[in-house]
N, C-alpha and C positions, 0 to 999 in steps of 0.2 A: 435571508439569502434568497435572493429569487435564483438563482439555478446551476446545476452547475453540467463543466460539460466534459467530454471524456474522450478520450483517441485510444481507442483496443488498444490498439497493435501496439503499441508505446506504451505502456499504463502512463499514461499522463491524463491527468483532472486540470480544470478550470474554474474558476470559482466567479460567479458573477454578485461584486461587494456593489454593485449601483444603485440597492435600495437601503443601505446600512447608513441610517442615518451620521453627517459628518464628523458629530460631535461624541460618538459610541467607544465607552472603554473596555475593552475582550479583557474579559476577567480569566475562559478559558474557551476551547474550540479543541477539537478532535477533531479523524479523522476516523472513522473507522467503517470496515469490511468482513464483509461476512462470507469464510470459507466457506465453501460446496466439498465434503468432501468424493460425492460422488465428481465431479471432476477432477480434483485435483487427481482420482485412486485411477478414473480414466484416461489422463493423460502423462504417469506415472509409465514408468517402461520400466520398474519391478520387481517383475511377475517371474518367479523362480520355482520347477517344476519340482515338488519335491520325489515323484515318483510319474506317471504315465498320467494317473488319473485323477491327481490331485494339486492344488497350484496353490500358494503359499506368497501372502502378498508383504513384503519386508520395508518395518517401516525406517524413512528415510526422516531430515530436517532436511526445513527449506527457513533459508535468511532471508527474510521480508525482511528491503530499506528504501524507507521515506526521505527524494530531494524537495527539496526545492530548488524549480529550475531559476537560474539569473542570465544578461543579460547572454547573449552567442551563444546559447546553451550549456551553460555552464552551470555545475552540479552542487551547490547544497548542502552536506550532511543534514540531518531534522533530526531519524532515528532509526532505529534494527530493531527484530524482536527474532526468534528462532521460535518456529513450532512443527510440529507434530507432522507427519504427514495425515492418521487419526488423528487428527483435532478437528475437530468442524462447529461452527461456533463464528461469535464478532471478536474482530481480533480489534484493538481504538490505541491512535498515536494519535499523541501532543503536535498538536498545527497550532500553535496558538502565539507564539515569535513571526510565523513567515506574516501571520491573518493581520496582528498589529500593526505589524510593517503595511502590506497589502493599503490596509484605509489611510492610513499616512503618506504614501505614496502610488497612486494606485499602478501608475506608470510601469512601476515594478512586479506586478500580477501573473506573472508567467507563467502559474500555476502548479502542482508536485510530481512530480516522478514516482512511482511504484515498482520497484523492482523485485524480483526473487527467485532467488538461487536453490539450488540446492549445495546445503550448509555441510562446509568441512570441518567444521566442531561438531559435540554433542550437545545436548541442553544441557 
């Protein structure tokens, strides 16, 4: 794969598959995203004061959902997962189906959208 283009404000990712040979068979493909604990905690509004000198960070769950972007920006569900706000490291999503489709019909490659929200359920 030659490149990936990311639109930061919307969590959209576009994949340039133009250099993948036409007869390629995709067995598996994944999107891997690194969760940076420092950035998560800096962007959370979850600091509670236990007393005047001590602060405690509450743990919260986040739902990460990945969609394929279709015609007219329709979103087609691919996968989702829940992570704890204290989790740091790589998470991966199976994106084999959209990649296989894009290799057959490249004109339908509108990319993926990653959505992260506070979760309403527990882990």
